[in-house]
Jmol script that loads the backbone (N, CA, C; Angstrom):
load data "model"
ATOM      1  N   UNK A   1     -53.999  57.621  52.711  1.00  0.00           N
ATOM      2  CA  UNK A   1     -53.353  56.902  51.628  1.00  0.00           C
ATOM      3  C   UNK A   1     -52.843  55.565  52.167  1.00  0.00           C
ATOM      4  N   UNK A   2     -53.124  54.505  51.464  1.00  0.00           N
ATOM      5  CA  UNK A   2     -52.716  53.165  51.895  1.00  0.00           C
ATOM      6  C   UNK A   2     -51.246  52.939  51.569  1.00  0.00           C
ATOM      7  N   UNK A   3     -50.551  52.340  52.507  1.00  0.00           N
ATOM      8  CA  UNK A   3     -49.142  52.010  52.310  1.00  0.00           C
ATOM      9  C   UNK A   3     -49.055  50.543  51.927  1.00  0.00           C
ATOM     10  N   UNK A   4     -48.336  50.267  50.862  1.00  0.00           N
ATOM     11  CA  UNK A   4     -48.197  48.896  50.391  1.00  0.00           C
ATOM     12  C   UNK A   4     -47.018  48.233  51.083  1.00  0.00           C
ATOM     13  N   UNK A   5     -47.263  47.043  51.593  1.00  0.00           N
ATOM     14  CA  UNK A   5     -46.188  46.294  52.233  1.00  0.00           C
ATOM     15  C   UNK A   5     -45.257  45.727  51.173  1.00  0.00           C
ATOM     16  N   UNK A   6     -44.033  45.430  51.561  1.00  0.00           N
ATOM     17  CA  UNK A   6     -43.047  44.927  50.615  1.00  0.00           C
ATOM     18  C   UNK A   6     -43.444  43.619  49.959  1.00  0.00           C
ATOM     19  N   UNK A   7     -44.050  42.712  50.727  1.00  0.00           N
ATOM     20  CA  UNK A   7     -44.343  41.388  50.194  1.00  0.00           C
ATOM     21  C   UNK A   7     -45.694  41.297  49.471  1.00  0.00           C
ATOM     22  N   UNK A   8     -46.461  42.396  49.463  1.00  0.00           N
ATOM     23  CA  UNK A   8     -47.747  42.379  48.764  1.00  0.00           C
ATOM     24  C   UNK A   8     -47.514  42.603  47.271  1.00  0.00           C
ATOM     25  N   UNK A   9     -48.069  41.737  46.432  1.00  0.00           N
ATOM     26  CA  UNK A   9     -47.920  41.967  44.994  1.00  0.00           C
ATOM     27  C   UNK A   9     -48.766  43.154  44.556  1.00  0.00           C
ATOM     28  N   UNK A  10     -48.269  43.891  43.606  1.00  0.00           N
ATOM     29  CA  UNK A  10     -49.029  45.012  43.064  1.00  0.00           C
ATOM     30  C   UNK A  10     -50.159  44.450  42.212  1.00  0.00           C
ATOM     31  N   UNK A  11     -51.323  45.016  42.356  1.00  0.00           N
ATOM     32  CA  UNK A  11     -52.449  44.562  41.545  1.00  0.00           C
ATOM     33  C   UNK A  11     -52.640  45.519  40.381  1.00  0.00           C
ATOM     34  N   UNK A  12     -52.753  44.962  39.217  1.00  0.00           N
ATOM     35  CA  UNK A  12     -52.988  45.752  38.023  1.00  0.00           C
ATOM     36  C   UNK A  12     -54.485  45.880  37.795  1.00  0.00           C
ATOM     37  N   UNK A  13     -54.917  46.993  37.224  1.00  0.00           N
ATOM     38  CA  UNK A  13     -56.344  47.109  36.928  1.00  0.00           C
ATOM     39  C   UNK A  13     -56.749  46.066  35.891  1.00  0.00           C
ATOM     40  N   UNK A  14     -57.946  45.543  36.019  1.00  0.00           N
ATOM     41  CA  UNK A  14     -58.435  44.533  35.076  1.00  0.00           C
ATOM     42  C   UNK A  14     -58.716  45.200  33.725  1.00  0.00           C
ATOM     43  N   UNK A  15     -58.084  44.703  32.694  1.00  0.00           N
ATOM     44  CA  UNK A  15     -58.284  45.213  31.345  1.00  0.00           C
ATOM     45  C   UNK A  15     -58.734  44.049  30.485  1.00  0.00           C
ATOM     46  N   UNK A  16     -59.824  44.241  29.784  1.00  0.00           N
ATOM     47  CA  UNK A  16     -60.331  43.212  28.883  1.00  0.00           C
ATOM     48  C   UNK A  16     -59.780  43.491  27.490  1.00  0.00           C
ATOM     49  N   UNK A  17     -59.041  42.537  26.941  1.00  0.00           N
ATOM     50  CA  UNK A  17     -58.463  42.711  25.613  1.00  0.00           C
ATOM     51  C   UNK A  17     -59.269  41.955  24.573  1.00  0.00           C
ATOM     52  N   UNK A  18     -59.328  42.519  23.373  1.00  0.00           N
ATOM     53  CA  UNK A  18     -60.031  41.911  22.251  1.00  0.00           C
ATOM     54  C   UNK A  18     -59.040  41.616  21.133  1.00  0.00           C
ATOM     55  N   UNK A  19     -59.324  40.573  20.373  1.00  0.00           N
ATOM     56  CA  UNK A  19     -58.514  40.283  19.193  1.00  0.00           C
ATOM     57  C   UNK A  19     -58.904  41.248  18.081  1.00  0.00           C
ATOM     58  N   UNK A  20     -58.087  41.294  17.048  1.00  0.00           N
ATOM     59  CA  UNK A  20     -58.393  42.145  15.892  1.00  0.00           C
ATOM     60  C   UNK A  20     -59.719  41.709  15.263  1.00  0.00           C
ATOM     61  N   UNK A  21     -59.951  40.403  15.185  1.00  0.00           N
ATOM     62  CA  UNK A  21     -61.202  39.899  14.604  1.00  0.00           C
ATOM     63  C   UNK A  21     -62.405  40.334  15.453  1.00  0.00           C
ATOM     64  N   UNK A  22     -62.261  40.284  16.773  1.00  0.00           N
ATOM     65  CA  UNK A  22     -63.355  40.708  17.646  1.00  0.00           C
ATOM     66  C   UNK A  22     -63.627  42.203  17.522  1.00  0.00           C
ATOM     67  N   UNK A  23     -62.564  43.000  17.404  1.00  0.00           N
ATOM     68  CA  UNK A  23     -62.728  44.446  17.209  1.00  0.00           C
ATOM     69  C   UNK A  23     -63.430  44.712  15.885  1.00  0.00           C
ATOM     70  N   UNK A  24     -63.022  44.012  14.842  1.00  0.00           N
ATOM     71  CA  UNK A  24     -63.636  44.189  13.521  1.00  0.00           C
ATOM     72  C   UNK A  24     -65.124  43.862  13.571  1.00  0.00           C
ATOM     73  N   UNK A  25     -65.481  42.796  14.255  1.00  0.00           N
ATOM     74  CA  UNK A  25     -66.893  42.428  14.386  1.00  0.00           C
ATOM     75  C   UNK A  25     -67.654  43.477  15.175  1.00  0.00           C
ATOM     76  N   UNK A  26     -67.081  43.926  16.274  1.00  0.00           N
ATOM     77  CA  UNK A  26     -67.728  44.927  17.115  1.00  0.00           C
ATOM     78  C   UNK A  26     -67.947  46.241  16.367  1.00  0.00           C
ATOM     79  N   UNK A  27     -66.948  46.640  15.568  1.00  0.00           N
ATOM     80  CA  UNK A  27     -67.037  47.894  14.823  1.00  0.00           C
ATOM     81  C   UNK A  27     -67.716  47.736  13.468  1.00  0.00           C
ATOM     82  N   UNK A  28     -67.936  46.483  13.078  1.00  0.00           N
ATOM     83  CA  UNK A  28     -68.519  46.174  11.763  1.00  0.00           C
ATOM     84  C   UNK A  28     -67.682  46.727  10.619  1.00  0.00           C
ATOM     85  N   UNK A  29     -66.379  46.450  10.726  1.00  0.00           N
ATOM     86  CA  UNK A  29     -65.428  46.816   9.672  1.00  0.00           C
ATOM     87  C   UNK A  29     -64.563  45.591   9.401  1.00  0.00           C
ATOM     88  N   UNK A  30     -63.682  45.691   8.416  1.00  0.00           N
ATOM     89  CA  UNK A  30     -62.797  44.571   8.111  1.00  0.00           C
ATOM     90  C   UNK A  30     -61.626  44.541   9.089  1.00  0.00           C
ATOM     91  N   UNK A  31     -60.962  43.390   9.151  1.00  0.00           N
ATOM     92  CA  UNK A  31     -59.774  43.280   9.985  1.00  0.00           C
ATOM     93  C   UNK A  31     -58.684  44.234   9.486  1.00  0.00           C
ATOM     94  N   UNK A  32     -58.609  44.423   8.169  1.00  0.00           N
ATOM     95  CA  UNK A  32     -57.610  45.327   7.599  1.00  0.00           C
ATOM     96  C   UNK A  32     -57.827  46.758   8.102  1.00  0.00           C
ATOM     97  N   UNK A  33     -59.079  47.172   8.252  1.00  0.00           N
ATOM     98  CA  UNK A  33     -59.378  48.504   8.781  1.00  0.00           C
ATOM     99  C   UNK A  33     -58.880  48.621  10.220  1.00  0.00           C
ATOM    100  N   UNK A  34     -59.067  47.574  11.008  1.00  0.00           N
ATOM    101  CA  UNK A  34     -58.578  47.585  12.393  1.00  0.00           C
ATOM    102  C   UNK A  34     -57.055  47.680  12.397  1.00  0.00           C
ATOM    103  N   UNK A  35     -56.381  46.905  11.549  1.00  0.00           N
ATOM    104  CA  UNK A  35     -54.925  46.984  11.467  1.00  0.00           C
ATOM    105  C   UNK A  35     -54.477  48.393  11.078  1.00  0.00           C
ATOM    106  N   UNK A  36     -55.184  49.036  10.153  1.00  0.00           N
ATOM    107  CA  UNK A  36     -54.844  50.405   9.754  1.00  0.00           C
ATOM    108  C   UNK A  36     -54.987  51.370  10.930  1.00  0.00           C
ATOM    109  N   UNK A  37     -56.054  51.206  11.715  1.00  0.00           N
ATOM    110  CA  UNK A  37     -56.265  52.062  12.883  1.00  0.00           C
ATOM    111  C   UNK A  37     -55.163  51.853  13.918  1.00  0.00           C
ATOM    112  N   UNK A  38     -54.761  50.607  14.118  1.00  0.00           N
ATOM    113  CA  UNK A  38     -53.704  50.296  15.082  1.00  0.00           C
ATOM    114  C   UNK A  38     -52.369  50.860  14.596  1.00  0.00           C
ATOM    115  N   UNK A  39     -52.003  50.574  13.352  1.00  0.00           N
ATOM    116  CA  UNK A  39     -50.717  51.041  12.829  1.00  0.00           C
ATOM    117  C   UNK A  39     -50.676  52.554  12.676  1.00  0.00           C
ATOM    118  N   UNK A  40     -51.827  53.172  12.470  1.00  0.00           N
ATOM    119  CA  UNK A  40     -51.894  54.632  12.350  1.00  0.00           C
ATOM    120  C   UNK A  40     -51.932  55.340  13.697  1.00  0.00           C
ATOM    121  N   UNK A  41     -51.971  54.574  14.772  1.00  0.00           N
ATOM    122  CA  UNK A  41     -51.975  55.178  16.095  1.00  0.00           C
ATOM    123  C   UNK A  41     -53.330  55.665  16.572  1.00  0.00           C
ATOM    124  N   UNK A  42     -54.383  55.398  15.809  1.00  0.00           N
ATOM    125  CA  UNK A  42     -55.725  55.845  16.204  1.00  0.00           C
ATOM    126  C   UNK A  42     -56.363  54.917  17.228  1.00  0.00           C
ATOM    127  N   UNK A  43     -55.899  53.679  17.280  1.00  0.00           N
ATOM    128  CA  UNK A  43     -56.434  52.685  18.203  1.00  0.00           C
ATOM    129  C   UNK A  43     -55.255  52.023  18.910  1.00  0.00           C
ATOM    130  N   UNK A  44     -55.140  52.184  20.238  1.00  0.00           N
ATOM    131  CA  UNK A  44     -54.010  51.581  20.942  1.00  0.00           C
ATOM    132  C   UNK A  44     -54.114  50.062  20.972  1.00  0.00           C
ATOM    133  N   UNK A  45     -52.985  49.411  20.964  1.00  0.00           N
ATOM    134  CA  UNK A  45     -52.953  47.947  20.999  1.00  0.00           C
ATOM    135  C   UNK A  45     -51.630  47.494  21.593  1.00  0.00           C
ATOM    136  N   UNK A  46     -51.638  46.270  22.099  1.00  0.00           N
ATOM    137  CA  UNK A  46     -50.400  45.654  22.561  1.00  0.00           C
ATOM    138  C   UNK A  46     -50.117  44.466  21.672  1.00  0.00           C
ATOM    139  N   UNK A  47     -48.850  44.218  21.460  1.00  0.00           N
ATOM    140  CA  UNK A  47     -48.465  43.091  20.619  1.00  0.00           C
ATOM    141  C   UNK A  47     -48.211  41.883  21.510  1.00  0.00           C
ATOM    142  N   UNK A  48     -48.846  40.783  21.176  1.00  0.00           N
ATOM    143  CA  UNK A  48     -48.657  39.525  21.897  1.00  0.00           C
ATOM    144  C   UNK A  48     -48.184  38.515  20.856  1.00  0.00           C
ATOM    145  N   UNK A  49     -46.902  38.217  20.879  1.00  0.00           N
ATOM    146  CA  UNK A  49     -46.345  37.358  19.843  1.00  0.00           C
ATOM    147  C   UNK A  49     -46.445  38.066  18.502  1.00  0.00           C
ATOM    148  N   UNK A  50     -47.125  37.430  17.566  1.00  0.00           N
ATOM    149  CA  UNK A  50     -47.287  38.021  16.236  1.00  0.00           C
ATOM    150  C   UNK A  50     -48.629  38.717  16.064  1.00  0.00           C
ATOM    151  N   UNK A  51     -49.461  38.693  17.087  1.00  0.00           N
ATOM    152  CA  UNK A  51     -50.793  39.286  16.958  1.00  0.00           C
ATOM    153  C   UNK A  51     -50.963  40.487  17.879  1.00  0.00           C
ATOM    154  N   UNK A  52     -52.029  41.231  17.670  1.00  0.00           N
ATOM    155  CA  UNK A  52     -52.336  42.413  18.464  1.00  0.00           C
ATOM    156  C   UNK A  52     -53.541  42.145  19.340  1.00  0.00           C
ATOM    157  N   UNK A  53     -53.573  42.814  20.487  1.00  0.00           N
ATOM    158  CA  UNK A  53     -54.742  42.807  21.362  1.00  0.00           C
ATOM    159  C   UNK A  53     -55.075  44.260  21.653  1.00  0.00           C
ATOM    160  N   UNK A  54     -56.362  44.577  21.568  1.00  0.00           N
ATOM    161  CA  UNK A  54     -56.832  45.947  21.743  1.00  0.00           C
ATOM    162  C   UNK A  54     -57.675  46.013  23.010  1.00  0.00           C
ATOM    163  N   UNK A  55     -57.395  46.973  23.899  1.00  0.00           N
ATOM    164  CA  UNK A  55     -58.227  47.108  25.092  1.00  0.00           C
ATOM    165  C   UNK A  55     -59.674  47.435  24.700  1.00  0.00           C
ATOM    166  N   UNK A  56     -60.621  46.716  25.284  1.00  0.00           N
ATOM    167  CA  UNK A  56     -62.026  46.918  24.947  1.00  0.00           C
ATOM    168  C   UNK A  56     -62.452  48.366  25.169  1.00  0.00           C
ATOM    169  N   UNK A  57     -61.982  48.972  26.245  1.00  0.00           N
ATOM    170  CA  UNK A  57     -62.340  50.362  26.537  1.00  0.00           C
ATOM    171  C   UNK A  57     -61.861  51.295  25.432  1.00  0.00           C
ATOM    172  N   UNK A  58     -60.705  51.005  24.852  1.00  0.00           N
ATOM    173  CA  UNK A  58     -60.175  51.838  23.767  1.00  0.00           C
ATOM    174  C   UNK A  58     -61.087  51.805  22.552  1.00  0.00           C
ATOM    175  N   UNK A  59     -61.678  50.643  22.282  1.00  0.00           N
ATOM    176  CA  UNK A  59     -62.611  50.530  21.147  1.00  0.00           C
ATOM    177  C   UNK A  59     -63.846  51.376  21.415  1.00  0.00           C
ATOM    178  N   UNK A  60     -64.402  51.263  22.627  1.00  0.00           N
ATOM    179  CA  UNK A  60     -65.589  52.044  22.970  1.00  0.00           C
ATOM    180  C   UNK A  60     -65.287  53.542  22.958  1.00  0.00           C
ATOM    181  N   UNK A  61     -64.119  53.933  23.460  1.00  0.00           N
ATOM    182  CA  UNK A  61     -63.723  55.345  23.436  1.00  0.00           C
ATOM    183  C   UNK A  61     -63.578  55.847  22.004  1.00  0.00           C
ATOM    184  N   UNK A  62     -62.967  55.045  21.147  1.00  0.00           N
ATOM    185  CA  UNK A  62     -62.790  55.425  19.749  1.00  0.00           C
ATOM    186  C   UNK A  62     -64.152  55.655  19.080  1.00  0.00           C
ATOM    187  N   UNK A  63     -65.062  54.718  19.300  1.00  0.00           N
ATOM    188  CA  UNK A  63     -66.385  54.838  18.685  1.00  0.00           C
ATOM    189  C   UNK A  63     -67.145  56.038  19.247  1.00  0.00           C
ATOM    190  N   UNK A  64     -67.021  56.283  20.550  1.00  0.00           N
ATOM    191  CA  UNK A  64     -67.695  57.425  21.171  1.00  0.00           C
ATOM    192  C   UNK A  64     -67.193  58.735  20.577  1.00  0.00           C
ATOM    193  N   UNK A  65     -65.889  58.828  20.343  1.00  0.00           N
ATOM    194  CA  UNK A  65     -65.302  60.052  19.794  1.00  0.00           C
ATOM    195  C   UNK A  65     -65.454  60.159  18.283  1.00  0.00           C
ATOM    196  N   UNK A  66     -65.927  59.100  17.640  1.00  0.00           N
ATOM    197  CA  UNK A  66     -66.061  59.100  16.179  1.00  0.00           C
ATOM    198  C   UNK A  66     -67.369  59.712  15.704  1.00  0.00           C
ATOM    199  N   UNK A  67     -68.299  59.957  16.626  1.00  0.00           N
ATOM    200  CA  UNK A  67     -69.566  60.570  16.236  1.00  0.00           C
ATOM    201  C   UNK A  67     -69.339  61.972  15.696  1.00  0.00           C
ATOM    202  N   UNK A  68     -70.073  62.313  14.650  1.00  0.00           N
ATOM    203  CA  UNK A  68     -69.992  63.665  14.130  1.00  0.00           C
ATOM    204  C   UNK A  68     -71.376  64.081  13.641  1.00  0.00           C
ATOM    205  N   UNK A  69     -71.595  65.389  13.599  1.00  0.00           N
ATOM    206  CA  UNK A  69     -72.879  65.925  13.185  1.00  0.00           C
ATOM    207  C   UNK A  69     -72.858  66.181  11.675  1.00  0.00           C
ATOM    208  N   UNK A  70     -73.630  65.388  10.954  1.00  0.00           N
ATOM    209  CA  UNK A  70     -73.633  65.490   9.490  1.00  0.00           C
ATOM    210  C   UNK A  70     -74.587  66.580   8.996  1.00  0.00           C
ATOM    211  N   UNK A  71     -75.340  67.187   9.873  1.00  0.00           N
ATOM    212  CA  UNK A  71     -76.359  68.149   9.472  1.00  0.00           C
ATOM    213  C   UNK A  71     -75.872  69.536   9.474  1.00  0.00           C
TER     214      UNK A  71
END
end "model"
wireframe off; spacefill off
backbone 0.3
color backbone group
């Protein structure tokens, strides 16, 4: 296990964030649908000022788990 020195800054994992408009385009839904998913807790997001940013991985995970067998 690596020991971190006191003066070394902690490195955060790289997370790619998307805007609500980018999520809507990626999912092919309206921005209002994305806001509903965020406010309903189905899609995690962080608030930056007055807008939301959604982790790209969260969008892909949501879509992966949204598949269902219609047959």
